[in-house]
N, C-alpha and C positions, 0 to 999 in steps of 0.2 A: 353550829349548823352550817352548811355550804352557803355561799350566795348563788341568786339566781342564775348567773353567767358561768359558773363552773359546770363542766361537765365530766363523766367519768370514762376513762378510755379503756376500751375492753381489749385485754392482752390478745395477740395474734392467734395463740392456738385456742383460747376461749371462743374467739370469732369464727375459726374455721370450723370447729366443733358445731357450733350454732349452723353454721351454713351445710356442713354435712347433713346434720339432722333434718334440716328442711328439705334439702335434696333427696332424701331417702325417704321422704313421706310424700312427694310428689308436689308439683306446684302448678298453681291454678288450674288450667283447662288441661295441662297434661301434654301441650305440645313443645315444651322444653324440660329437660332434666338433665342431672349433672351428679356426679359423685366420684370419689378417690378413684385413682388407677391402682394402688397398693394398699391395702388397710394394714399394712405392716411399715408403712413410711411414717415415721414419728414426727416428720417435719411437714408433713401433710402440703406436700409442693404440688404433686401431679395430679391432675383432676381430667374428666372426659365428660364433654357435654355433648348433648343431642339436640337438636332442633328439628322438627317436623315442618316442612315449609308452609307457608300460609296460602289458604285457599285464594283463587282468582289470580294466581301468580304462575310464572314458569316453575316455580319451586313446590307447587301443589302436591302433596303427598310423599314427597321425597324427604329422606332421612338424611340428616346432615351430622357428621360426627366431628366434634373439636376437641383439641387438646387447650387446658389452661394451665398454665404454669405460676404458681404463687411463689415467688422468691421470700428470702427472708424479711423483706420490707413490707409485705403484703399485711394489712390493707392500706397502708399508707400511700404504696405505689400500686400501680393497676398490674395484674397478671398478664404474661404474653398470652395471647390467643390465635390459635392457628386451627384452621380448617383441615381436619384430615381428608373429608371428602372433597373433590374438586368442584368449586363453585366460581363464577362469573357474578362480581359485585363490585361496585366501586370503592368500597373500602378494602377489599381483600387483594393480596399480591396474588397475581395469577401464578407464578413459579412456585413459591414457596407455602402459600396458604395463610401467611401470617395477616391478621387483621391489624391495618396501619392506624395508629393513635392519631394522626393528623388528619385522616378522612373519616374517624368514627368519634365522635363527640365523647361518648361514655368514658372510653379510654384516655382521649385526649384531654379532656377537663375533669379528670378522674378526682373524686371526693373520698376520702374515707369511709363514708356511710354507704357507698357502693359496693354490690355484691356480685358474685358470679351470676345469680339468677337474674340480676340487672342487665348484664351483658349478654346473656342469651335471649332475653326477651326484646331488647333492643336490636341485636342482630336480626331477629324474626321481624321484627318492624322495619328495619332498614331492607328486608328482601321484599317487602310491599310498596316501597317508595317507589314512584314514577319512573326514576332512573334505573331501578334495579329490576321490577316486576316482570319485564319482557325481555331481558337481556338473553343472548343466545347461550345456553350454557354448553359446559364441555359435554363429550360423549361418555357415557357411563360404561364401565367395563375395566378390563384390565390393560387397554391400551393406554390408559391415563396412568403416568408414574409420578408418583409425590416423594419429593427429596425429604426424608427425615431431617431432624434437627442436627444430626452428626453426618449430614450430607451424602447419605447411603442411599441409593435409589431403591426403591422397593419393587420388586417384580414378582410374578407369579407364572411360571411354567408346568405345562401339562404335557407329560412326555407319554 
């Protein structure tokens, strides 16, 4: 028999399959969700998350899309997290949309037990904090251009 101090380390793919199943079933009150970008991605690296802004804030009723990238060292190291939707928050780089681990404690103090669900829930809570709840937000629409991870500017033109 094992000692009380020993613990089982769940392999990366099993852990991600558990997270996928949980994300597909829906989470809590339904204001955050996540899933894989490509069902054929055998490494399960690229994920999309959604947060519905919390009530009583400038984010209320808005839907925010995020990209989460779980590299081969996940869950030992945190995923990179990037808002696709423009947002003004103290922990988010205004130009790239990346969540700064130095400003967001869930990523900065990452522990193997943390999940993508935890990240999304804590980002939603971060939106409701006094320093973020009333921040002026970027104008919605196609005036805003987000540089993707390959540094290509995404634009939409109607001719």
